[in-house]
C-alpha positions in Angstrom: -10.6 -8.5 -26.5 -8.8 -6.8 -29.3 -6.7 -3.6 -28.4 -8.7 -1.3 -30.3 -11.7 -2.5 -28.0 -9.7 -1.5 -24.7 -11.9 2.2 -23.6 -9.7 4.7 -21.6 -6.0 3.9 -22.4 -5.2 5.3 -25.4 -1.5 6.1 -24.8 -0.2 2.7 -23.8 -2.7 1.0 -26.5 -1.7 3.4 -29.2 2.2 2.4 -28.2 1.8 -1.5 -28.3 -0.3 -1.1 -31.8 2.4 0.9 -33.3 5.2 -1.4 -32.0 2.9 -4.3 -33.6 2.7 -3.1 -37.1 6.5 -2.1 -37.1 7.5 -5.1 -35.6 9.6 -3.2 -32.9 7.8 -4.9 -29.2 10.1 -4.6 -26.4 11.3 -8.0 -25.0 9.8 -6.8 -21.8 7.1 -4.6 -20.7 6.0 -3.1 -17.1 2.1 -2.5 -17.0 1.8 -0.2 -14.1 -1.4 1.6 -13.0 -4.2 1.1 -10.4 -6.1 -1.8 -9.8 -8.8 -2.6 -12.2 -7.8 0.0 -15.0 -7.1 -3.1 -17.8 -3.9 -3.7 -17.4 -4.1 -7.6 -17.1 -7.0 -7.3 -20.4 -4.6 -5.5 -22.3 -1.7 -8.0 -21.5 -3.9 -10.6 -22.8 -5.0 -8.7 -26.0 -1.6 -8.3 -26.9 -1.0 -12.2 -26.6 -4.0 -12.5 -28.9 -2.6 -9.8 -31.4 0.6 -11.5 -31.6 -0.6 -15.1 -31.9 -3.4 -14.0 -34.1 -3.4 -16.4 -37.5 -4.9 -13.6 -39.2 -1.8 -11.1 -38.4 -3.8 -8.0 -39.0 -1.9 -6.4 -36.3 -4.9 -6.8 -34.0 -6.7 -9.9 -32.7 -9.2 -11.5 -34.7 -11.2 -12.8 -31.6 -12.3 -15.6 -34.0 -8.8 -17.7 -35.1 -8.1 -21.1 -32.9 -5.1 -19.0 -31.0 -7.4 -15.7 -29.8 -10.2 -18.3 -28.5 -7.8 -20.5 -26.4 -6.2 -17.4 -24.9 -9.5 -15.8 -24.6 -10.4 -19.1 -22.6 -7.2 -19.5 -21.1 -6.1 -22.6 -22.7 -3.7 -21.4 -24.9 -0.2 -23.4 -24.1 2.1 -20.1 -25.4 0.6 -17.6 -22.9 1.0 -18.2 -19.2 -0.4 -16.2 -16.3 1.7 -15.9 -13.5 0.1 -14.7 -10.2 0.8 -14.7 -6.0 0.7 -18.2 -4.6 -0.6 -16.8 -1.2 1.2 -13.3 -0.9 3.7 -14.0 -2.6 5.8 -15.3 -5.9 8.1 -17.3 -5.0 11.5 -18.6 -6.6 10.4 -21.8 -7.5 7.7 -20.3 -9.7 10.3 -18.0 -11.3 12.6 -21.1 -11.9 9.9 -23.0 -13.7 9.1 -19.7 -16.0 12.9 -19.8 -17.2 12.5 -23.4 -17.9 9.9 -23.1 -19.8 10.8 -19.6 -21.6 14.1 -22.0 -23.3 11.5 -24.2 -25.1 10.1 -23.5 -28.7 6.3 -22.1 -29.1 3.8 -25.3 -29.2 1.1 -23.3 -31.4 1.9 -19.6 -32.1 4.6 -17.2 -32.8 5.6 -16.0 -29.5 5.4 -17.2 -26.2 3.9 -14.6 -23.7 4.6 -14.7 -20.0 2.1 -12.9 -17.9 2.9 -12.1 -14.2 0.2 -10.2 -12.4 0.9 -8.6 -9.4 4.7 -8.3 -9.9 5.5 -6.3 -6.7 4.8 -9.9 -4.9 7.8 -11.1 -6.3 10.3 -12.2 -3.3 13.7 -10.4 -3.8 15.1 -14.0 -4.3 12.6 -14.5 -7.0 12.8 -11.0 -8.5 17.2 -11.6 -8.9 16.4 -14.8 -10.6 14.0 -13.1 -13.2 16.6 -10.7 -14.0 18.7 -13.3 -15.4 15.6 -14.1 -18.0 15.1 -9.9 -18.3 18.7 -9.4 -19.1 19.1 -12.4 -22.1 15.3 -13.1 -23.4 14.7 -15.7 -26.2 13.9 -14.1 -29.2 10.4 -16.2 -29.2 9.3 -14.6 -26.3 7.6 -11.7 -24.3 7.4 -10.6 -20.6 4.9 -8.6 -19.4 5.0 -7.6 -15.5 1.6 -6.1 -14.1 1.7 -4.3 -11.3 0.0 -1.4 -9.3 2.7 -0.9 -6.8 5.7 -0.5 -9.1 7.6 1.2 -6.4 7.8 -2.1 -4.6 10.0 -4.0 -7.9 13.7 -3.9 -7.5 15.2 -0.8 -9.4 17.4 -3.2 -11.8 13.8 -5.0 -13.2 12.0 -1.8 -13.7 15.1 -0.9 -15.6 14.6 -4.0 -17.7 11.3 -3.4 -18.9 9.7 -1.0 -21.2 7.2 1.2 -18.9 3.5 1.7 -19.3 1.2 3.3 -17.6 -2.3 3.0 -17.3 -4.6 5.8 -15.9 -7.8 5.4 -13.7 -10.6 5.4 -16.2 -12.3 8.8 -16.5 -16.5 8.8 -15.2 -17.6 9.1 -18.7 -15.7 6.1 -20.0 -16.6 3.9 -16.6 -20.4 4.7 -17.4 -19.8 4.0 -21.0 -18.7 0.8 -20.3 -21.1 -0.1 -17.7 -23.7 0.6 -19.9 -23.0 -1.7 -22.4 -22.7 -4.4 -19.3 -26.4 -3.3 -18.8 -26.3 -1.2 -15.7 -29.0 1.3 -15.3 -28.5 4.9 -15.5 -28.3 5.8 -11.3 -26.3 2.3 -10.8 -23.6 3.5 -13.5 -23.2 6.7 -11.9 -23.2 5.6 -8.5 -20.5 2.7 -9.6 -18.4 4.9 -12.0 -17.9 7.4 -8.9 -17.7 5.0 -5.9 -15.1 3.0 -7.6 -12.4 6.1 -8.5 -11.8 5.0 -11.9 -11.6 1.4 -11.0 -13.7 -1.0 -13.8 -12.5 -4.1 -12.1 -13.7 -2.8 -8.5 -17.4 -1.8 -10.2 -17.8 -5.3 -11.6 -16.7 -6.8 -8.4 -19.3 -4.7 -6.3 -23.1 -6.3 -5.0 -24.5 -3.1 -6.2 -27.9 -3.4 -4.4 -26.2 -4.4 -0.8 -24.0 -1.5 -1.6 -26.9 0.7 -2.4 -28.8 -0.2 0.8 -25.8 0.5 3.0 -25.8 4.3 1.1 -28.9 4.6 2.0 -28.7 3.9 5.4 -26.0 6.1 6.1 -27.4 9.1 4.3 -30.7 8.5 7.0 -28.6 7.8 9.9 -25.2 10.1 9.7 -24.8 12.4 6.5 -28.2 13.8 6.5 -28.2 14.5 10.4 -24.9 16.5 10.5 -24.5 18.0 12.8 -24.2 15.4 15.2 -23.9 15.5 19.0 -20.0 14.4 20.0 -21.3 11.3 21.7 -23.0 10.0 18.6 -19.8 10.5 16.5 -17.8 8.4 19.4 -20.6 5.9 19.2 -19.8 6.0 15.5 -16.2 5.3 15.5 -16.2 2.8 17.6 -18.7 0.4 16.0 -17.4 1.5 12.5 -13.5 0.6 13.5 -14.4 -3.1 14.1 -15.3 -3.2 10.0 -12.6 -1.9 8.1 -14.1 -2.6 4.8 -17.1 -1.2 5.9 -15.0 2.1 7.3 -13.1 2.7 3.6 -16.5 2.6 2.0 -17.9 5.4 4.5 -15.1 7.3 3.6 -15.6 7.2 -0.1 -19.6 8.1 0.5 -18.6 10.7 2.8 -16.3 12.2 -0.4 -18.8 12.2 -2.2 -21.3 13.7 -0.1 -18.8 16.7 0.0 -18.4 16.3 -3.4 -22.0 17.1 -4.2 -22.0 20.4 -1.8 -19.2 21.6 -3.9 -20.9 20.8 -6.9 -23.7 23.0 -5.6 -22.0 25.7 -4.5 -20.5 26.6 -7.8 -22.7 25.4 -10.5 -26.3 25.5 -8.4 -28.9 23.2 -10.0 -27.3 23.1 -13.6 -25.4 19.5 -13.0 -27.0 16.4 -11.5 -25.7 15.6 -8.5 -24.3 11.9 -7.3 -26.7 11.9 -4.4 -29.7 13.5 -6.4 -32.3 12.3 -3.8 -30.5 14.2 -1.1 -30.2 17.9 -3.3 -32.6 19.6 -0.4 -30.1 18.5 2.5 -27.3 18.5 0.2 -28.6 22.2 -0.3 -29.2 22.9 3.6 -25.8 21.6 4.8 -23.7 23.5 1.7 -24.6 26.9 2.8 -23.3 26.4 6.2 -19.4 26.8 4.1 -17.2 28.2 1.8 -16.0 26.5 -1.0 -12.5 26.2 0.8 -14.2 25.2 3.8 -15.5 22.0 2.2 -12.4 21.5 0.4 -10.9 21.4 3.8 -13.3 18.5 4.9 -12.5 16.5 1.6 -8.6 16.9 2.9 -9.7 15.4 6.5 -11.2 12.2 5.1 -8.7 11.8 2.6 -5.9 12.2 5.6 -8.1 9.6 7.5 -7.8 7.3 4.4 -4.3 7.4 4.5 -3.7 6.9 8.0 -6.0 4.1 7.6 -3.7 2.3 4.7 -0.9 3.0 7.3 -2.5 0.9 10.1 -3.2 4.0 12.7 -5.5 3.0 15.1 -9.0 3.0 13.2 -10.8 4.4 16.2 -8.7 7.1 17.0 -8.2 8.2 13.3 -12.5 8.1 12.8 -12.8 9.8 16.1 -10.6 12.7 14.9 -11.8 12.6 11.6 -15.8 12.9 13.0 -14.7 15.9 15.2 -13.2 17.8 12.3 -16.1 17.1 9.9 -19.0 18.2 12.7 -17.2 21.5 13.3 -18.5 24.6 11.4 -22.1 23.7 10.7 -24.3 26.2 12.0 -27.1 25.3 14.2 -29.4 23.4 12.5 -32.7 25.3 12.8 -31.0 28.6 11.0 -29.7 26.5 8.0 -32.8 24.4 7.5 -34.4 27.6 6.7 -31.8 28.6 4.1 -33.6 25.6 1.6 
């Protein structure tokens, strides 16, 4: 892919393109930002632009060098990834040895270290030697969604470029080009929170089926009796991935309620097929109250990331979400 074809990352791509044009690339970069927003794609596009035979400031995608990089077969472009949980010192020692050699075919040897936060302390310290005295014909690109886990000394020796979450509009644009339908694009864009990589890994049909089940058995039936909520918490706690998906659906449910309160029928909802039920529930709350429910869900997401007891966290969340609803026979009449 050309640098110019990368969508939604205007600032880092502009910086790289300008550096290419003026031959002022740094010797090492740190591409940081959420997973799935184009960091690795941009690193490979930069490698293509550097080694493209036409040397126009971007890749041509047609010359042998561009095609080999696209296929992962160019001997001057190396991708390093964790072996298991970590990138070990032996891997970095091999990289150091290879860096000292001249390029086989291209102008610049490019070393891309993905998930750089996985470097062991020994590997990171070993890499420092290369970052401090890099060969003139090499470029090192570290990619990380968790740069705070990198050694400060490693970060300080790289030029840092931040990649942002993709907007919903950009996500839908890309997904449209990949052949997804309107409903699929909208749900994937919101559900994956700006991560194209995550969206492309989704098995969309089972996800939509799961959404339908959650709508029918949980969201459309709020408020629920306490014993049902406790049963939900107990069942869900056994499947961490399902919990994570449920929490995302809940956030999107209350997001639709906010839209109804603020814009009424002027904006299409993510859960458009449940507009009537959302309207019935929305009249129970003020905007600040719905915002508070979203904060409750986000708090639960953070608790689960910190490995707090999942069942307990879900029980507390469900009870908090359940509060504030009027009796169902009162708000059903408001639709």
